[in-house]
C-alpha positions in Angstrom: 119.7 92.8 -88.2 117.3 94.6 -86.5 113.8 93.1 -86.8 110.2 94.3 -86.0 106.7 93.4 -85.6 104.3 96.3 -87.3 100.7 96.6 -85.3 97.8 97.7 -86.8 99.9 98.5 -89.9 97.4 99.9 -92.3 99.3 100.3 -95.7 102.7 100.3 -94.4 103.5 103.8 -94.1 105.3 103.4 -90.7 106.8 100.1 -91.7 107.8 101.9 -94.8 110.1 104.1 -93.1 111.8 101.2 -91.0 112.1 98.5 -94.0 113.7 101.6 -96.3 116.8 101.6 -94.1 117.4 97.9 -94.2 115.1 96.7 -90.7 113.7 93.3 -91.3 109.5 92.9 -90.4 108.6 89.5 -88.6 104.7 90.2 -88.8 102.7 92.8 -90.1 99.3 92.6 -88.1 96.3 94.5 -90.5 92.6 93.8 -90.4 91.7 95.9 -93.6 92.1 93.3 -96.6 93.1 95.8 -99.1 95.6 96.9 -96.9 96.9 93.4 -96.4 97.2 93.0 -100.2 99.0 96.2 -100.3 101.4 94.9 -97.3 101.7 91.7 -99.1 102.7 93.5 -102.7 105.1 95.5 -100.8 107.0 92.6 -99.2 107.2 91.4 -102.7 109.1 94.8 -103.7 111.6 94.0 -100.8 112.1 90.4 -101.9 112.6 91.0 -105.0 114.9 94.0 -104.9 117.1 91.8 -102.9 117.5 88.9 -105.0 118.1 91.7 -107.7 114.8 91.0 -109.7 112.9 94.0 -109.4 112.1 93.4 -113.4 109.1 91.0 -111.7 107.7 94.2 -109.8 107.8 96.0 -113.0 106.1 93.9 -115.2 103.2 93.7 -112.4 103.0 97.5 -112.1 103.2 97.5 -116.2 100.3 95.3 -116.3 102.4 92.1 -117.6 102.0 89.9 -115.2 98.9 89.5 -112.5 99.3 90.0 -108.7 98.6 86.1 -108.3 101.6 85.6 -110.9 103.9 88.3 -108.8 102.8 86.7 -105.7 103.8 83.0 -106.9 106.9 84.6 -108.1 108.2 84.8 -104.3 108.2 82.3 -101.3 105.6 81.7 -99.5 106.8 82.8 -95.9 107.4 86.5 -97.5 103.5 86.7 -97.6 102.8 84.7 -94.8 104.2 87.8 -92.5 101.4 89.5 -93.5 98.3 88.6 -90.8 95.0 89.7 -92.0 93.4 89.6 -88.4 91.4 92.0 -86.2 93.0 92.7 -82.8 90.9 91.9 -79.5 91.4 90.3 -76.4 89.5 87.0 -78.0 91.7 87.0 -81.3 95.4 87.2 -79.4 96.1 83.7 -78.7 95.6 82.9 -82.2 97.6 85.9 -83.5 100.7 84.6 -80.7 100.3 81.3 -82.5 100.9 83.0 -86.3 103.7 85.2 -84.9 105.7 82.3 -83.2 105.7 80.2 -86.1 107.2 83.1 -88.5 109.9 83.4 -85.9 110.4 79.9 -85.6 110.7 79.8 -89.4 113.0 82.6 -89.4 115.1 81.5 -86.5 114.2 84.5 -84.5 115.0 84.1 -80.7 113.7 87.8 -80.0 111.8 90.7 -81.0 113.8 94.3 -81.1 111.2 96.3 -81.8 107.4 97.0 -82.0 106.2 99.8 -83.9 102.3 100.8 -84.6 99.4 103.0 -83.5 95.8 101.6 -82.9 93.2 103.5 -85.2 92.8 106.9 -84.5 89.0 107.9 -84.7 88.2 107.7 -81.3 91.0 110.0 -80.0 90.4 112.8 -83.4 88.9 115.7 -82.6 86.9 115.5 -85.5 85.6 112.2 -84.6 84.8 113.6 -81.0 83.1 116.8 -82.9 80.9 114.6 -85.0 79.9 112.2 -82.3 77.5 113.3 -79.6 78.9 111.0 -76.9 82.6 112.1 -77.6 83.2 108.6 -78.5 83.5 107.8 -74.7 81.8 104.1 -75.3 84.1 103.7 -78.8 85.9 100.0 -78.1 88.8 101.5 -80.2 90.0 103.7 -77.2 91.2 100.5 -75.2 93.1 98.9 -78.2 96.3 100.1 -76.7 95.6 97.5 -74.2 95.8 94.6 -76.7 99.1 96.5 -78.1 100.3 96.2 -74.5 99.7 92.6 -74.6 102.1 92.4 -77.2 104.7 93.7 -75.5 104.1 91.7 -72.5 104.5 88.7 -74.6 107.0 89.2 -76.8 108.9 91.7 -74.4 110.6 94.0 -77.2 113.7 96.1 -76.2 111.7 99.3 -77.3 108.5 100.3 -79.3 106.9 103.0 -81.0 103.5 103.9 -80.7 101.8 106.5 -83.0 98.6 108.7 -82.6 96.9 111.7 -83.5 97.1 114.7 -81.4 93.9 114.1 -79.3 95.2 111.5 -77.7 96.4 113.6 -75.2 93.4 115.3 -74.5 90.9 112.6 -75.5 88.1 112.0 -72.0 90.1 115.1 -70.6 93.5 113.3 -70.7 92.4 110.1 -68.7 92.7 107.6 -71.4 96.0 108.9 -72.0 97.4 108.8 -68.3 95.9 105.1 -67.8 97.8 104.2 -71.1 100.9 105.9 -69.5 100.6 103.8 -66.1 99.8 100.7 -68.5 103.0 101.1 -70.2 104.7 101.3 -67.2 103.1 98.4 -65.5 104.2 96.4 -68.6 108.3 97.1 -67.8 108.5 100.1 -69.8 109.9 103.8 -69.1 108.0 106.0 -71.6 108.5 109.7 -73.2 106.5 111.3 -75.9 106.5 114.3 -78.1 104.1 115.8 -80.5 106.2 115.8 -83.6 105.2 117.1 -87.3 106.4 115.4 -90.3 107.5 118.6 -92.1 110.5 118.5 -90.2 111.3 114.9 -91.2 111.5 116.0 -94.7 107.9 115.6 -96.0 105.8 118.8 -97.7 103.2 118.0 -95.3 102.1 120.0 -91.9 100.9 116.7 -90.1 101.4 116.4 -86.3 101.5 113.4 -84.3 102.0 111.9 -81.0 104.9 109.7 -81.1 105.3 107.8 -78.0 108.7 105.8 -77.7 108.9 103.2 -74.4 111.9 101.5 -73.6 113.0 98.6 -71.4 113.4 99.4 -67.7 117.0 99.7 -66.8 118.2 100.5 -70.6 118.4 104.2 -69.7 117.4 105.6 -72.9 116.0 109.1 -73.5 113.7 110.2 -76.3 115.8 110.8 -79.4 116.5 114.0 -80.9 115.3 114.2 -83.9 117.4 116.8 -87.0 115.0 118.7 -88.4 115.6 119.0 -92.7 115.3 123.0 -93.6 113.8 122.6 -97.0 113.4 125.0 -99.7 111.0 123.4 -101.7 107.7 123.9 -102.0 104.2 121.6 -103.2 104.8 122.3 -106.4 108.0 120.0 -106.5 106.0 117.0 -105.9 103.0 118.0 -108.5 104.7 119.3 -111.6 106.6 116.1 -113.0 102.9 114.7 -113.4 100.3 115.0 -116.2 97.8 117.3 -116.3 94.0 115.7 -116.0 90.7 116.6 -116.3 88.4 115.5 -113.8 87.5 111.3 -114.4 91.0 110.8 -116.3 94.0 109.1 -116.1 97.1 109.3 -117.4 100.0 107.0 -116.6 102.8 108.3 -118.1 105.1 110.9 -116.8 104.9 114.3 -118.4 109.0 114.3 -118.9 111.8 112.3 -117.7 112.9 115.4 -115.8 111.9 116.0 -112.1 112.8 118.0 -108.7 115.6 117.5 -106.9 113.0 117.1 -104.2 111.8 113.7 -105.5 114.9 112.7 -106.2 116.9 113.7 -102.8 114.1 111.7 -101.2 113.5 109.0 -103.4 109.8 109.3 -104.2 111.0 109.3 -107.5 113.4 107.2 -109.7 114.4 107.2 -113.4 113.1 103.5 -113.4 109.7 104.2 -111.6 106.6 103.1 -113.4 103.6 105.9 -112.5 100.7 104.4 -111.4 97.5 105.4 -109.5 97.6 109.0 -111.4 93.7 108.9 -112.0 91.3 111.4 -111.1 87.7 111.3 -109.8 84.7 112.4 -111.7 83.4 115.7 -110.4 79.9 117.4 -110.8 80.5 120.9 -112.8 79.0 122.7 -109.7 81.6 121.3 -108.3 84.5 122.0 -110.4 82.8 125.7 -110.4 83.6 125.6 -106.6 87.3 124.4 -107.1 87.9 127.4 -109.5 86.7 130.2 -107.5 88.5 128.6 -104.5 91.9 127.8 -106.6 91.2 131.4 -108.4 90.9 133.1 -104.6 94.0 131.4 -103.3 96.2 132.0 -106.4 95.1 135.6 -106.9 95.1 136.6 -103.1 96.4 134.4 -100.9 92.9 133.8 -99.6 91.2 130.1 -98.2 87.5 131.0 -99.0 84.7 129.7 -96.5 82.0 127.9 -97.8 79.5 130.7 -97.3 81.7 132.8 -99.7 80.7 131.4 -102.7 78.2 132.4 -105.0 74.9 131.5 -103.9 73.8 129.2 -106.6 77.0 127.2 -105.9 75.8 126.9 -102.2 73.5 123.9 -102.2 74.4 122.7 -98.6 72.0 123.7 -95.8 74.7 123.8 -93.5 76.1 126.8 -93.3 77.5 126.9 -89.6 80.3 124.5 -89.7 82.7 122.9 -91.8 83.0 125.9 -93.6 86.4 125.4 -95.2 85.2 121.8 -96.7 87.0 123.2 -100.1 90.5 123.8 -100.2 93.3 124.0 -102.2 96.6 122.3 -102.2 98.7 125.6 -102.4 101.5 124.6 -105.0 103.5 128.0 -103.6 103.6 126.6 -100.2 106.4 124.8 -98.3 103.8 122.3 -97.0 100.5 121.1 -97.8 97.4 120.9 -95.2 97.2 117.4 -93.4 96.3 115.0 -95.5 93.3 112.7 -93.9 91.5 109.6 -94.7 88.3 112.0 -95.3 89.9 112.1 -99.1 88.2 108.7 -99.7 84.8 109.9 -99.2 85.4 113.2 -101.6 88.4 115.2 -102.9 87.0 118.9 -102.1 89.4 119.4 -99.1 92.2 118.2 -101.4 91.9 120.4 -104.8 95.1 120.6 -107.3 95.9 124.0 -107.6 96.0 124.2 -111.7 93.0 126.5 -112.5 93.0 124.6 -115.5 92.6 121.3 -114.3 89.8 122.1 -111.7 89.4 118.6 -110.3 90.7 116.9 -106.9 93.7 115.6 -106.4 94.8 111.8 -107.8 95.6 108.8 -105.5 99.3 109.3 -106.8 99.4 113.1 -105.9 98.2 112.2 -102.2 100.7 109.5 -101.8 103.7 111.7 -103.1 101.9 114.6 -100.2 102.4 112.0 -97.4 106.0 111.2 -98.9 104.9 107.4 -100.3 107.5 106.4 -103.0 106.3 106.1 -106.7 107.0 102.5 -106.6 105.2 102.2 -103.8 101.8 100.3 -105.4 98.3 100.4 -103.3 95.8 97.5 -103.8 92.0 97.8 -103.5 89.8 100.3 -105.3 90.8 103.9 -105.4 88.5 104.8 -102.4 90.2 102.1 -100.5 94.3 103.7 -101.8 92.9 106.9 -100.5 91.9 105.7 -97.1 94.9 103.8 -97.0 96.8 107.1 -98.0 95.4 109.2 -95.5 95.3 106.6 -92.5 99.3 106.6 -93.0 102.3 107.3 -91.3 104.5 109.5 -93.8 107.1 107.4 -94.8 110.1 109.7 -94.7 108.6 110.6 -91.2 109.1 106.9 -90.3 112.5 106.8 -91.6 113.8 109.8 -89.6 112.4 107.8 -86.3 114.1 104.7 -87.4 117.3 106.0 -88.3 117.7 107.2 -84.7 116.4 104.4 -83.1 118.7 102.1 -85.0 121.7 104.1 -83.2 120.1 103.1 -79.6 119.6 99.6 -80.7 123.2 99.1 -82.2 124.6 100.5 -78.6 123.1 97.2 -77.0 124.7 94.7 -79.5 
């Protein structure tokens, strides 16, 4: 069985793709406590699935048992693999100790692969635009150095480092140049590509830099990932979910029938229990704006700017920047626009396409756009769930990467 360590794990989108094809997580390292609870709950899912006891997990999703009762139903080492810790030079010795114990407990002699990507805000174009110093002094610029410390400690055969496109140009490319040199000095040959999640079957256009490193001497090259050419549209991930008004929730599927896309990708299964289909409340002014935005798209295929709205709806003083702050998730397109963590602050950039609902999308709808399966449960508040989803690597994209890397690792066995 191929094993891996997941760093800066978030809710586990990257890990989900690897675990879905049978890879074994040694440890997930994440600083956010809500995301760690999500990782623990997902670890319970995989353990109970292996033990053919998924009914216990379903009992939790349906509210029949508490989270404490769910966690009590699995061995403690299933949960101890989730390490709630900030990664820094000072904390690394403690982290090594925890991972070493996990490896000893599981009789694992070596690490096959390390995956993960540091927080991307310091490299993102939006973050650099908002901050006056272009985030040059942000300590998150240098988190790749603790990632490299993990490579030097555990010497995996390969690693996957994921980040936003802005990584390549931040500080005029110096960060990335330094990063590549550091990976090389740690003993790895590296290559990278700008990959789009839509080519992995995700109904979302999402560009990410995927850097892959191999131990020097293995003679591996960057995989060719087969593109999935679907004919589906975003409506295929929305139409089986019940209609809601702003502030409502409904955890009963609209019907037992669902799209071939959901079936083929495994996002929805017949036995699934719907969770997190709850819409945030919206004030009536915002709902009126939503109706204008939805109508403009549905009738004219037009993305209207903030300044195109009637004057009585334009209450922001800033009318020169971020004019596309209201945007509909177009049901008739093959992909949604990029899901972002900003959805945790408001839903204006992700408006449901049904004008009768006139609301922002729910947690479950956002999760589906990111290709999380319906049986994936997010712990914490609605705001926390949106943040976890917006920051995640789409699991279908991660799965496509894992499949090709598994072929390379099996050649070494």
